[in-house]
MIGUDO-499701 format. One record per residue (C-alpha): residue number from 1; residue in one letter; chain; x, y, z. Coordinates in pm, whole numbers, always signed. Layout:
<nodes>
<node><lumvex>NUM</lumvex><drentor>a</drentor><rolo>A</rolo><x>X</x><y>Y</y><z>Z</z></node>
...
</nodes>
This chain:
<nodes>
<node><lumvex>1</lumvex><drentor>m</drentor><rolo>A</rolo><x>+1118</x><y>+1657</y><z>+5504</z></node>
<node><lumvex>2</lumvex><drentor>v</drentor><rolo>A</rolo><x>+744</x><y>+1593</y><z>+5509</z></node>
<node><lumvex>3</lumvex><drentor>t</drentor><rolo>A</rolo><x>+567</x><y>+1683</y><z>+5187</z></node>
<node><lumvex>4</lumvex><drentor>n</drentor><rolo>A</rolo><x>+205</x><y>+1695</y><z>+5100</z></node>
<node><lumvex>5</lumvex><drentor>r</drentor><rolo>A</rolo><x>+225</x><y>+1486</y><z>+4781</z></node>
<node><lumvex>6</lumvex><drentor>t</drentor><rolo>A</rolo><x>+255</x><y>+1119</y><z>+4706</z></node>
<node><lumvex>7</lumvex><drentor>f</drentor><rolo>A</rolo><x>+243</x><y>+900</y><z>+4397</z></node>
<node><lumvex>8</lumvex><drentor>t</drentor><rolo>A</rolo><x>+20</x><y>+604</y><z>+4324</z></node>
<node><lumvex>9</lumvex><drentor>m</drentor><rolo>A</rolo><x>-45</x><y>+359</y><z>+4044</z></node>
<node><lumvex>10</lumvex><drentor>l</drentor><rolo>A</rolo><x>-356</x><y>+151</y><z>+4009</z></node>
<node><lumvex>11</lumvex><drentor>k</drentor><rolo>A</rolo><x>-195</x><y>-167</y><z>+3879</z></node>
<node><lumvex>12</lumvex><drentor>p</drentor><rolo>A</rolo><x>-304</x><y>-378</y><z>+3580</z></node>
<node><lumvex>13</lumvex><drentor>d</drentor><rolo>A</rolo><x>-509</x><y>-622</y><z>+3792</z></node>
<node><lumvex>14</lumvex><drentor>a</drentor><rolo>A</rolo><x>-717</x><y>-340</y><z>+3941</z></node>
<node><lumvex>15</lumvex><drentor>v</drentor><rolo>A</rolo><x>-772</x><y>-183</y><z>+3598</z></node>
<node><lumvex>16</lumvex><drentor>e</drentor><rolo>A</rolo><x>-861</x><y>-520</y><z>+3438</z></node>
<node><lumvex>17</lumvex><drentor>k</drentor><rolo>A</rolo><x>-1124</x><y>-587</y><z>+3705</z></node>
<node><lumvex>18</lumvex><drentor>g</drentor><rolo>A</rolo><x>-1286</x><y>-246</y><z>+3664</z></node>
<node><lumvex>19</lumvex><drentor>h</drentor><rolo>A</rolo><x>-1191</x><y>-114</y><z>+4009</z></node>
<node><lumvex>20</lumvex><drentor>i</drentor><rolo>A</rolo><x>-1067</x><y>+230</y><z>+3896</z></node>
<node><lumvex>21</lumvex><drentor>g</drentor><rolo>A</rolo><x>-1377</x><y>+419</y><z>+4006</z></node>
<node><lumvex>22</lumvex><drentor>a</drentor><rolo>A</rolo><x>-1412</x><y>+244</y><z>+4343</z></node>
<node><lumvex>23</lumvex><drentor>i</drentor><rolo>A</rolo><x>-1043</x><y>+294</y><z>+4428</z></node>
<node><lumvex>24</lumvex><drentor>l</drentor><rolo>A</rolo><x>-1047</x><y>+660</y><z>+4322</z></node>
<node><lumvex>25</lumvex><drentor>e</drentor><rolo>A</rolo><x>-1357</x><y>+714</y><z>+4536</z></node>
<node><lumvex>26</lumvex><drentor>k</drentor><rolo>A</rolo><x>-1179</x><y>+566</y><z>+4842</z></node>
<node><lumvex>27</lumvex><drentor>i</drentor><rolo>A</rolo><x>-885</x><y>+795</y><z>+4773</z></node>
<node><lumvex>28</lumvex><drentor>s</drentor><rolo>A</rolo><x>-1110</x><y>+1100</y><z>+4738</z></node>
<node><lumvex>29</lumvex><drentor>v</drentor><rolo>A</rolo><x>-1323</x><y>+1037</y><z>+5048</z></node>
<node><lumvex>30</lumvex><drentor>s</drentor><rolo>A</rolo><x>-1001</x><y>+988</y><z>+5246</z></node>
<node><lumvex>31</lumvex><drentor>g</drentor><rolo>A</rolo><x>-918</x><y>+1353</y><z>+5182</z></node>
<node><lumvex>32</lumvex><drentor>f</drentor><rolo>A</rolo><x>-667</x><y>+1324</y><z>+4897</z></node>
<node><lumvex>33</lumvex><drentor>r</drentor><rolo>A</rolo><x>-683</x><y>+1567</y><z>+4608</z></node>
<node><lumvex>34</lumvex><drentor>i</drentor><rolo>A</rolo><x>-576</x><y>+1436</y><z>+4268</z></node>
<node><lumvex>35</lumvex><drentor>v</drentor><rolo>A</rolo><x>-324</x><y>+1681</y><z>+4120</z></node>
<node><lumvex>36</lumvex><drentor>a</drentor><rolo>A</rolo><x>-227</x><y>+1466</y><z>+3818</z></node>
<node><lumvex>37</lumvex><drentor>m</drentor><rolo>A</rolo><x>-374</x><y>+1150</y><z>+3668</z></node>
<node><lumvex>38</lumvex><drentor>k</drentor><rolo>A</rolo><x>-362</x><y>+946</y><z>+3350</z></node>
<node><lumvex>39</lumvex><drentor>l</drentor><rolo>A</rolo><x>-447</x><y>+606</y><z>+3209</z></node>
<node><lumvex>40</lumvex><drentor>t</drentor><rolo>A</rolo><x>-135</x><y>+473</y><z>+3042</z></node>
<node><lumvex>41</lumvex><drentor>q</drentor><rolo>A</rolo><x>+57</x><y>+153</y><z>+2976</z></node>
<node><lumvex>42</lumvex><drentor>m</drentor><rolo>A</rolo><x>+415</x><y>+104</y><z>+3084</z></node>
<node><lumvex>43</lumvex><drentor>t</drentor><rolo>A</rolo><x>+660</x><y>-36</y><z>+2831</z></node>
<node><lumvex>44</lumvex><drentor>k</drentor><rolo>A</rolo><x>+914</x><y>-299</y><z>+2936</z></node>
<node><lumvex>45</lumvex><drentor>n</drentor><rolo>A</rolo><x>+1179</x><y>-25</y><z>+2950</z></node>
<node><lumvex>46</lumvex><drentor>d</drentor><rolo>A</rolo><x>+949</x><y>+195</y><z>+3162</z></node>
<node><lumvex>47</lumvex><drentor>a</drentor><rolo>A</rolo><x>+882</x><y>-84</y><z>+3412</z></node>
<node><lumvex>48</lumvex><drentor>e</drentor><rolo>A</rolo><x>+1249</x><y>-184</y><z>+3432</z></node>
<node><lumvex>49</lumvex><drentor>a</drentor><rolo>A</rolo><x>+1347</x><y>+178</y><z>+3498</z></node>
<node><lumvex>50</lumvex><drentor>f</drentor><rolo>A</rolo><x>+1067</x><y>+243</y><z>+3748</z></node>
<node><lumvex>51</lumvex><drentor>y</drentor><rolo>A</rolo><x>+1146</x><y>-72</y><z>+3947</z></node>
<node><lumvex>52</lumvex><drentor>a</drentor><rolo>A</rolo><x>+1526</x><y>-60</y><z>+3900</z></node>
<node><lumvex>53</lumvex><drentor>v</drentor><rolo>A</rolo><x>+1571</x><y>-72</y><z>+4278</z></node>
<node><lumvex>54</lumvex><drentor>h</drentor><rolo>A</rolo><x>+1444</x><y>-433</y><z>+4261</z></node>
<node><lumvex>55</lumvex><drentor>k</drentor><rolo>A</rolo><x>+1661</x><y>-538</y><z>+3964</z></node>
<node><lumvex>56</lumvex><drentor>e</drentor><rolo>A</rolo><x>+1861</x><y>-796</y><z>+4161</z></node>
<node><lumvex>57</lumvex><drentor>r</drentor><rolo>A</rolo><x>+1557</x><y>-946</y><z>+4334</z></node>
<node><lumvex>58</lumvex><drentor>p</drentor><rolo>A</rolo><x>+1430</x><y>-1285</y><z>+4214</z></node>
<node><lumvex>59</lumvex><drentor>f</drentor><rolo>A</rolo><x>+1082</x><y>-1146</y><z>+4138</z></node>
<node><lumvex>60</lumvex><drentor>f</drentor><rolo>A</rolo><x>+1203</x><y>-861</y><z>+3911</z></node>
<node><lumvex>61</lumvex><drentor>g</drentor><rolo>A</rolo><x>+1117</x><y>-1032</y><z>+3580</z></node>
<node><lumvex>62</lumvex><drentor>e</drentor><rolo>A</rolo><x>+770</x><y>-1127</y><z>+3699</z></node>
<node><lumvex>63</lumvex><drentor>l</drentor><rolo>A</rolo><x>+714</x><y>-775</y><z>+3831</z></node>
<node><lumvex>64</lumvex><drentor>v</drentor><rolo>A</rolo><x>+807</x><y>-620</y><z>+3495</z></node>
<node><lumvex>65</lumvex><drentor>e</drentor><rolo>A</rolo><x>+585</x><y>-866</y><z>+3309</z></node>
<node><lumvex>66</lumvex><drentor>y</drentor><rolo>A</rolo><x>+292</x><y>-797</y><z>+3543</z></node>
<node><lumvex>67</lumvex><drentor>m</drentor><rolo>A</rolo><x>+325</x><y>-418</y><z>+3526</z></node>
<node><lumvex>68</lumvex><drentor>t</drentor><rolo>A</rolo><x>+336</x><y>-421</y><z>+3144</z></node>
<node><lumvex>69</lumvex><drentor>r</drentor><rolo>A</rolo><x>+50</x><y>-663</y><z>+3079</z></node>
<node><lumvex>70</lumvex><drentor>g</drentor><rolo>A</rolo><x>-214</x><y>-390</y><z>+3065</z></node>
<node><lumvex>71</lumvex><drentor>p</drentor><rolo>A</rolo><x>-296</x><y>-28</y><z>+3141</z></node>
<node><lumvex>72</lumvex><drentor>i</drentor><rolo>A</rolo><x>-233</x><y>+140</y><z>+3474</z></node>
<node><lumvex>73</lumvex><drentor>v</drentor><rolo>A</rolo><x>-366</x><y>+461</y><z>+3625</z></node>
<node><lumvex>74</lumvex><drentor>a</drentor><rolo>A</rolo><x>-82</x><y>+685</y><z>+3744</z></node>
<node><lumvex>75</lumvex><drentor>a</drentor><rolo>A</rolo><x>-165</x><y>+968</y><z>+3982</z></node>
<node><lumvex>76</lumvex><drentor>v</drentor><rolo>A</rolo><x>-11</x><y>+1228</y><z>+4208</z></node>
<node><lumvex>77</lumvex><drentor>l</drentor><rolo>A</rolo><x>-211</x><y>+1288</y><z>+4523</z></node>
<node><lumvex>78</lumvex><drentor>e</drentor><rolo>A</rolo><x>-205</x><y>+1578</y><z>+4765</z></node>
<node><lumvex>79</lumvex><drentor>k</drentor><rolo>A</rolo><x>-295</x><y>+1586</y><z>+5134</z></node>
<node><lumvex>80</lumvex><drentor>e</drentor><rolo>A</rolo><x>-119</x><y>+1683</y><z>+5454</z></node>
<node><lumvex>81</lumvex><drentor>n</drentor><rolo>A</rolo><x>+111</x><y>+1391</y><z>+5551</z></node>
<node><lumvex>82</lumvex><drentor>a</drentor><rolo>A</rolo><x>+35</x><y>+1235</y><z>+5211</z></node>
<node><lumvex>83</lumvex><drentor>v</drentor><rolo>A</rolo><x>+290</x><y>+951</y><z>+5200</z></node>
<node><lumvex>84</lumvex><drentor>e</drentor><rolo>A</rolo><x>+217</x><y>+809</y><z>+5543</z></node>
<node><lumvex>85</lumvex><drentor>d</drentor><rolo>A</rolo><x>-160</x><y>+855</y><z>+5519</z></node>
<node><lumvex>86</lumvex><drentor>f</drentor><rolo>A</rolo><x>-172</x><y>+690</y><z>+5176</z></node>
<node><lumvex>87</lumvex><drentor>r</drentor><rolo>A</rolo><x>+37</x><y>+395</y><z>+5293</z></node>
<node><lumvex>88</lumvex><drentor>t</drentor><rolo>A</rolo><x>-218</x><y>+348</y><z>+5572</z></node>
<node><lumvex>89</lumvex><drentor>l</drentor><rolo>A</rolo><x>-505</x><y>+371</y><z>+5324</z></node>
<node><lumvex>90</lumvex><drentor>i</drentor><rolo>A</rolo><x>-364</x><y>+109</y><z>+5087</z></node>
<node><lumvex>91</lumvex><drentor>g</drentor><rolo>A</rolo><x>-272</x><y>-142</y><z>+5359</z></node>
<node><lumvex>92</lumvex><drentor>a</drentor><rolo>A</rolo><x>-6</x><y>-412</y><z>+5380</z></node>
<node><lumvex>93</lumvex><drentor>t</drentor><rolo>A</rolo><x>+155</x><y>-542</y><z>+5060</z></node>
<node><lumvex>94</lumvex><drentor>n</drentor><rolo>A</rolo><x>+5</x><y>-883</y><z>+5128</z></node>
<node><lumvex>95</lumvex><drentor>p</drentor><rolo>A</rolo><x>-374</x><y>-836</y><z>+5120</z></node>
<node><lumvex>96</lumvex><drentor>a</drentor><rolo>A</rolo><x>-412</x><y>-1122</y><z>+5369</z></node>
<node><lumvex>97</lumvex><drentor>d</drentor><rolo>A</rolo><x>-228</x><y>-902</y><z>+5622</z></node>
<node><lumvex>98</lumvex><drentor>a</drentor><rolo>A</rolo><x>-398</x><y>-575</y><z>+5524</z></node>
<node><lumvex>99</lumvex><drentor>a</drentor><rolo>A</rolo><x>-636</x><y>-406</y><z>+5766</z></node>
<node><lumvex>100</lumvex><drentor>e</drentor><rolo>A</rolo><x>-1008</x><y>-424</y><z>+5697</z></node>
<node><lumvex>101</lumvex><drentor>g</drentor><rolo>A</rolo><x>-1130</x><y>-145</y><z>+5470</z></node>
<node><lumvex>102</lumvex><drentor>t</drentor><rolo>A</rolo><x>-791</x><y>-78</y><z>+5311</z></node>
<node><lumvex>103</lumvex><drentor>i</drentor><rolo>A</rolo><x>-760</x><y>-70</y><z>+4933</z></node>
<node><lumvex>104</lumvex><drentor>r</drentor><rolo>A</rolo><x>-553</x><y>-387</y><z>+4919</z></node>
<node><lumvex>105</lumvex><drentor>k</drentor><rolo>A</rolo><x>-787</x><y>-577</y><z>+5153</z></node>
<node><lumvex>106</lumvex><drentor>l</drentor><rolo>A</rolo><x>-1079</x><y>-480</y><z>+4930</z></node>
<node><lumvex>107</lumvex><drentor>f</drentor><rolo>A</rolo><x>-927</x><y>-506</y><z>+4581</z></node>
<node><lumvex>108</lumvex><drentor>a</drentor><rolo>A</rolo><x>-599</x><y>-704</y><z>+4577</z></node>
<node><lumvex>109</lumvex><drentor>n</drentor><rolo>A</rolo><x>-566</x><y>-1068</y><z>+4473</z></node>
<node><lumvex>110</lumvex><drentor>s</drentor><rolo>A</rolo><x>-231</x><y>-1158</y><z>+4623</z></node>
<node><lumvex>111</lumvex><drentor>i</drentor><rolo>A</rolo><x>+104</x><y>-1023</y><z>+4737</z></node>
<node><lumvex>112</lumvex><drentor>s</drentor><rolo>A</rolo><x>+217</x><y>-1007</y><z>+4374</z></node>
<node><lumvex>113</lumvex><drentor>e</drentor><rolo>A</rolo><x>-110</x><y>-869</y><z>+4231</z></node>
<node><lumvex>114</lumvex><drentor>n</drentor><rolo>A</rolo><x>-184</x><y>-615</y><z>+4502</z></node>
<node><lumvex>115</lumvex><drentor>a</drentor><rolo>A</rolo><x>-395</x><y>-362</y><z>+4307</z></node>
<node><lumvex>116</lumvex><drentor>v</drentor><rolo>A</rolo><x>-210</x><y>-41</y><z>+4393</z></node>
<node><lumvex>117</lumvex><drentor>h</drentor><rolo>A</rolo><x>+133</x><y>+112</y><z>+4440</z></node>
<node><lumvex>118</lumvex><drentor>g</drentor><rolo>A</rolo><x>+203</x><y>+385</y><z>+4693</z></node>
<node><lumvex>119</lumvex><drentor>s</drentor><rolo>A</rolo><x>+531</x><y>+569</y><z>+4739</z></node>
<node><lumvex>120</lumvex><drentor>d</drentor><rolo>A</rolo><x>+721</x><y>+460</y><z>+5049</z></node>
<node><lumvex>121</lumvex><drentor>s</drentor><rolo>A</rolo><x>+895</x><y>+792</y><z>+5121</z></node>
<node><lumvex>122</lumvex><drentor>n</drentor><rolo>A</rolo><x>+872</x><y>+1160</y><z>+5039</z></node>
<node><lumvex>123</lumvex><drentor>d</drentor><rolo>A</rolo><x>+1184</x><y>+1139</y><z>+4821</z></node>
<node><lumvex>124</lumvex><drentor>n</drentor><rolo>A</rolo><x>+1045</x><y>+844</y><z>+4624</z></node>
<node><lumvex>125</lumvex><drentor>a</drentor><rolo>A</rolo><x>+709</x><y>+1018</y><z>+4587</z></node>
<node><lumvex>126</lumvex><drentor>a</drentor><rolo>A</rolo><x>+883</x><y>+1307</y><z>+4411</z></node>
<node><lumvex>127</lumvex><drentor>i</drentor><rolo>A</rolo><x>+1093</x><y>+1075</y><z>+4192</z></node>
<node><lumvex>128</lumvex><drentor>e</drentor><rolo>A</rolo><x>+800</x><y>+851</y><z>+4100</z></node>
<node><lumvex>129</lumvex><drentor>g</drentor><rolo>A</rolo><x>+567</x><y>+1141</y><z>+4027</z></node>
<node><lumvex>130</lumvex><drentor>a</drentor><rolo>A</rolo><x>+829</x><y>+1301</y><z>+3802</z></node>
<node><lumvex>131</lumvex><drentor>f</drentor><rolo>A</rolo><x>+876</x><y>+966</y><z>+3623</z></node>
<node><lumvex>132</lumvex><drentor>h</drentor><rolo>A</rolo><x>+516</x><y>+978</y><z>+3500</z></node>
<node><lumvex>133</lumvex><drentor>f</drentor><rolo>A</rolo><x>+434</x><y>+1352</y><z>+3488</z></node>
<node><lumvex>134</lumvex><drentor>s</drentor><rolo>A</rolo><x>+598</x><y>+1675</y><z>+3385</z></node>
<node><lumvex>135</lumvex><drentor>g</drentor><rolo>A</rolo><x>+555</x><y>+1977</y><z>+3610</z></node>
<node><lumvex>136</lumvex><drentor>r</drentor><rolo>A</rolo><x>+298</x><y>+2124</y><z>+3373</z></node>
<node><lumvex>137</lumvex><drentor>e</drentor><rolo>A</rolo><x>+80</x><y>+1814</y><z>+3409</z></node>
<node><lumvex>138</lumvex><drentor>m</drentor><rolo>A</rolo><x>+34</x><y>+1865</y><z>+3784</z></node>
<node><lumvex>139</lumvex><drentor>f</drentor><rolo>A</rolo><x>-229</x><y>+2108</y><z>+3907</z></node>
</nodes>
């Protein structure tokens, strides 16, 4: 089922470097409407739960440490074909492989500090959005 919503997080490296405004502008001019957004910091338990799918991967501990080192911006975005269009906008996980003009090409440091998260499926977009926002926080 195609939905019109996706979830994103501006990761600690993007927030630390002051890229919130520039990234949000790219999102906005690409036709996405922000339906929920907040500046927050994930606890260790939050990060472990959010990334539980990666629990057995060798990078899990580093991922949790990275995602809890500072604030993030969590947001739910709306646009027709939101998940696929946002994945295109953010670019490849490795910024070296990302297309010119994508968020990761412009703002990411490395494959592990890649500035932004974007849901990889409609189901995960719903799960991830609900992880950070209640229904009454989405407009």
